[in-house]
N, C-alpha and C positions, 0 to 999 in steps of 0.2 A: 694859173700864172706861173711862168718859169723864171727862176732866178739865175742870173749869170753866175758862174762858179766863183769868179774873183770877188764879185759883190757879196755873194753868200759868205765867203770866208771873212771878208771885211766886216760884215754885219755881225758875225759871231764874235769877232775880236772886240768890237765896240760894246756889244752887249755884256761881255765878260768884264770889261773895265767898269761899266756902270754898276754891275752887281758888286764887284769888289769894293767900290766906293761906299756902298751901303753897309759893308762890314768893316769900315775904317781902314781899308787898304788904299793907299795912293798909287794908282796904276797908270802906266804909260805904255803906249804901243812902241815897239822898237822899229827901227828902219828895216826895210826889206833886205834880206840877205844875212840877217843875224841868225846864226845857226841855232836851232832848237829853242828859240825864244820869240814868241809873238808879243808877250806882255811881260813887263817888269813891274813888280809891285812891292811897295814898302809898307809895313804896318805902322800906322801913325802912333800906336800905343807902345809897341815893343821895339820898333826899329828893325825888325826882322825883314829880310828880303827873300822873295821867291821869284823864280822864272817860270813862265807858263807857256806851253805850246797849246794853241787852240785848234781843234778840229771841228768843223761844222758840217752838219748834214741837214737836209730839208726834205719834207714831203708835203704834198697837198693833202689837206685833211679830208679823209674819206670815212664818213660815219659807219659804213658797212664793213670796214676792215680794221683789224687791230694788228696787222703785220708789223713786226719790228723793223726799224730802220737800222742802218749800220754806217760805220766810218771806214774809209780806206786807210789802212795802216801799212806802210811800205818798209823798205829796208832801213831807213833812218829811224823808224819808230821801234825797232827791236834792239837798238843800241842801249846799253845800260846807262844809268845816271852817272854823271861825273861828280855830282855833289848831292847831298840829301835835301836840296832845296828845289829840285826840278819836278814840275807838275805838268799834267795835261788837264785841260777842261774840254770835255766833249760836249758840244752844243747841238741840240736837236731843235731846229725850227720846224714848226708845224702850222700849216695854213697861213693866213695872212695876219694873225694877231700876235704881237710880241708877248702877250700874257701867256701864250701857249708854249713858250720856249722852255726847254728842259736843259739842265746842266748837270754834268757828271764830273766830279772833281777827283782825279786819280793820280797817284804818284807815278812818275815815269817808269820805274822798274816794274810796276804792276801792269802798265800798258804794254811794255815790251814782252812780258811773260804771256799776257793774254793774246797779243797779236801772233806770237809764235805758236802757242798751244792750239789755239782755235784753227789756224791755217794748217798746221802739220797734222792735226787730228783729222781734219777734212780731207787733206791731200792723200793721207796714207790709210784711209778707212778700208779695212780688209773686205768690207761688204760692197764697196763701190765697184762698178763695172770697170775693168782694166782699160786704161787709156782715156778715162773721162775726167780725171782730176789733175790736169796739167798746169793749172795756173800757178805762177811762181809766188814766192813770199812777197815780192813787190806788189802783188795784186791782192793781198789779204784784205778781207773785210770782216770786221768784228761788229756784231749787232748789239743793240742797246741792252738786251737781257744780260749780257756778260758783265756790264758795268752798272746794273740796276741798283746795287747796294751802295754805290758811290754818289747817287743822285743827291744834289744839294748839300754835299758834305763840305761846305765852306769852312766849317769849324775845324777841319783837319789842317788847313793852311797854317803855317807857322810852327807846326810840329815837324821834326826831322822825318823825312819820308821813310827812312829805314826803321822808324819806330811805329809806323802806321800798320794796324792789323790788315791782313789780306782779306778783302771783301769780294774777291772773285768767287764764282760758284765753286762749290766743293768738287764738282766733276773735273774742273781744271787741274786740281791737284792729282787726281787719280790718273788723268791722261798724261801729265808731264812725267809720271813715273815710268811710262811705257818707253821702251827703247825706240819705237817708231816715232815718238813725239819729242820728249825731252824739253829742254829750255834753250833759248838763243845763246850763241857763243858769248862767253865771258859774263854771263848773267850772274849776279851775286847769290842767287839761290841754288846754283848748280851743286855745290857741295853739301848744303843743308837747307832744306825747305823751311820756310817760316812756320811757326806753330801757333799762330794767332789768327783770329778772325774766322771766316767761313772754312778755312782749310783745316780747322780742328775737327770738322765733321767726318 
């Protein structure tokens, strides 16, 4: 079964709203065209508000393969957060069962760093055959293993995103220190890398 891309995105957004409600967040979809925000949510207990960009991917379930899936993250996704309340929820739909859906709850600045590091590391790999890594940053794809430690971290919502430990793989820190990789323009970690989470390894 193939899922229309627009319907796939819409299903991811609605699923995120449903899960948020289970954690006492009152969530609403925004109108199309609202920059960087698909879902606006208010915590019923604390009154805190978060904005969420939802990215959805899907694969037909194939028992004989465990190949990771990925999300397309383009130029808008490497922009730094304007406020410590901006989040992404990466949604992975698998097969035809909603119960198989996976969610990765990630601060915007962490997504921006991952999208840049993963793509630049791939693009400038010194072991790659010359002329074979021409895809632009707008075509970056980040697979689920990069966001694995953010899976189901709904408990992080409500905490200022600049206080969240970095749960990206430790190799990302090593790569961003390389002159051929670095970090996206104006990223808040440019002058000082975080010293919390997986990056302490």
